N, C-alpha and C positions, 0 to 999 in steps of 0.2 A: 503493499501499500504506499509507504514512505516514497520508494521508488517510483512508482506512478506519479503520485502528487508531484515530485520534483522535477520528473519529465514536462508533466503539463504546465507547471510552473514557469519552466524553462521556455515552453514555446509559444506559451501567452506574454511573458515577459519581452522574448526576441521581436514577438510579431509589435508588438507597444511601441518598443522604443525605435525599430529600424523599418517596421512597416513591410518587410520581408523575411523570406528566410535563409536566402544563399544569394551575396552580393558578388561573388565570384562567377556563378554560374550565370548571373544575368551579364555581367560585363563579359564574360566570355565571347558571346554572339556580336560584340561590336568590334569594328575597325580597331585597329592598335592606337593610331592617333587619338580616336573619340575615347577610346576605354583610357588613356592617359590623360586625356581631359576632363574625363567625369570622374576619374580617381581625383586628381587634383580638387576640382571641385569639393568632394566630397572629406578629404583627408588632410588638404593644406593647413586647416584652423588646428587639429590637433596637433601637427608637423610645429606649425608656429607656437604651442603651448610650451615645446621641448627646447630648453635653452642650448642642447649642444646641436642644434640645426640652425639657432639664429643668423649662422654667418654661413651657413652653405651656400653655394652656388645654386641656381634655381633648377639647371638642369641635373644635377646631386639629387633634388628633391622631387623632381619629376621621375626620375629611375626609381627613387625610394617609394613613392607612394604605390606602385604597381607592385610592391615586396610585402605593402602591408597587409595582414589578415586578421579583420575585425574578430575578436574575441570576446564572450560574453558569460561573465561570472555570475552567479547568484550571492547573496549576503550569506557569508560563512562558508563559501567555499574558498580551497585551497588552489591557487594557480598555481605555485611549485612549490615540494618540500625540500627542506634540507637533508643534502645528501646526493641528489638528483643530479643528474649531468646536464648543464644548461645549454639548450642550443638556439634559444630566443633571447631576445627582448623585448620587452613589453612595455608600452605608454599608457600612463591611464588617462584617457578621455573622457569619463564622468565619473561619479562617484568618488569613493577611497578605496585606496589598500592597506590592512595592517599588517604590518611585517612583525612576525611573534617568533618566540623561540625561548629559551631558558629552559630549566629544570622541567617543569610543568608543560611548558608548549603553549603558555596561554599569556607568556608575557608578552608587551606589546614594545617593541622595540621603535617601530616610528610608523607616521601614520603618511603616507604616500597620498596628495592632491593630484585634480587633474593638471596634467603637462610632466608628472614625474616621471621619471623613466627607471625604471630596475632590470637586471638580467643581461647590462651591455658586457659587462667583462666576459660571460660566455663567449662573445661572438669574437672576442681578441684573443681566445685560446686558439693555438694551431696543435691540429691532429689529435682530439679527442674531448674535446669542452671540459669548461669548471664544474665542480661540484657547487652545489648551491649551499649556501652559508644561512638560511635562515627560512620558516615559513611564510 
């Protein structure tokens, strides 16, 4: 029952916030130039919130928006777990993300707001990824 409730909650929330279920599927039917233009229109405001992209060349941002994959998490979900090998960088677009850990696993180390980035260290690792340091 709990799994069913969470799945239903997931799709309801996804539809309410994005009004569609798979952005990549819809974009795949478009020509590359149009796909890039749409991706820029949708994601440029998210990238503008991120300080590490403030000085980036416009062409780099155009390439980057095509690589972005929107991911939605429900309140209480873990984005990643301590010890996992990281292969993604995350940008908080809406809501907040709490970084937790400690002996109990419930100590809040940081609260990330929209525009915050985490997991970027995993992108810098060569040949295998870095392990996550917190939940």
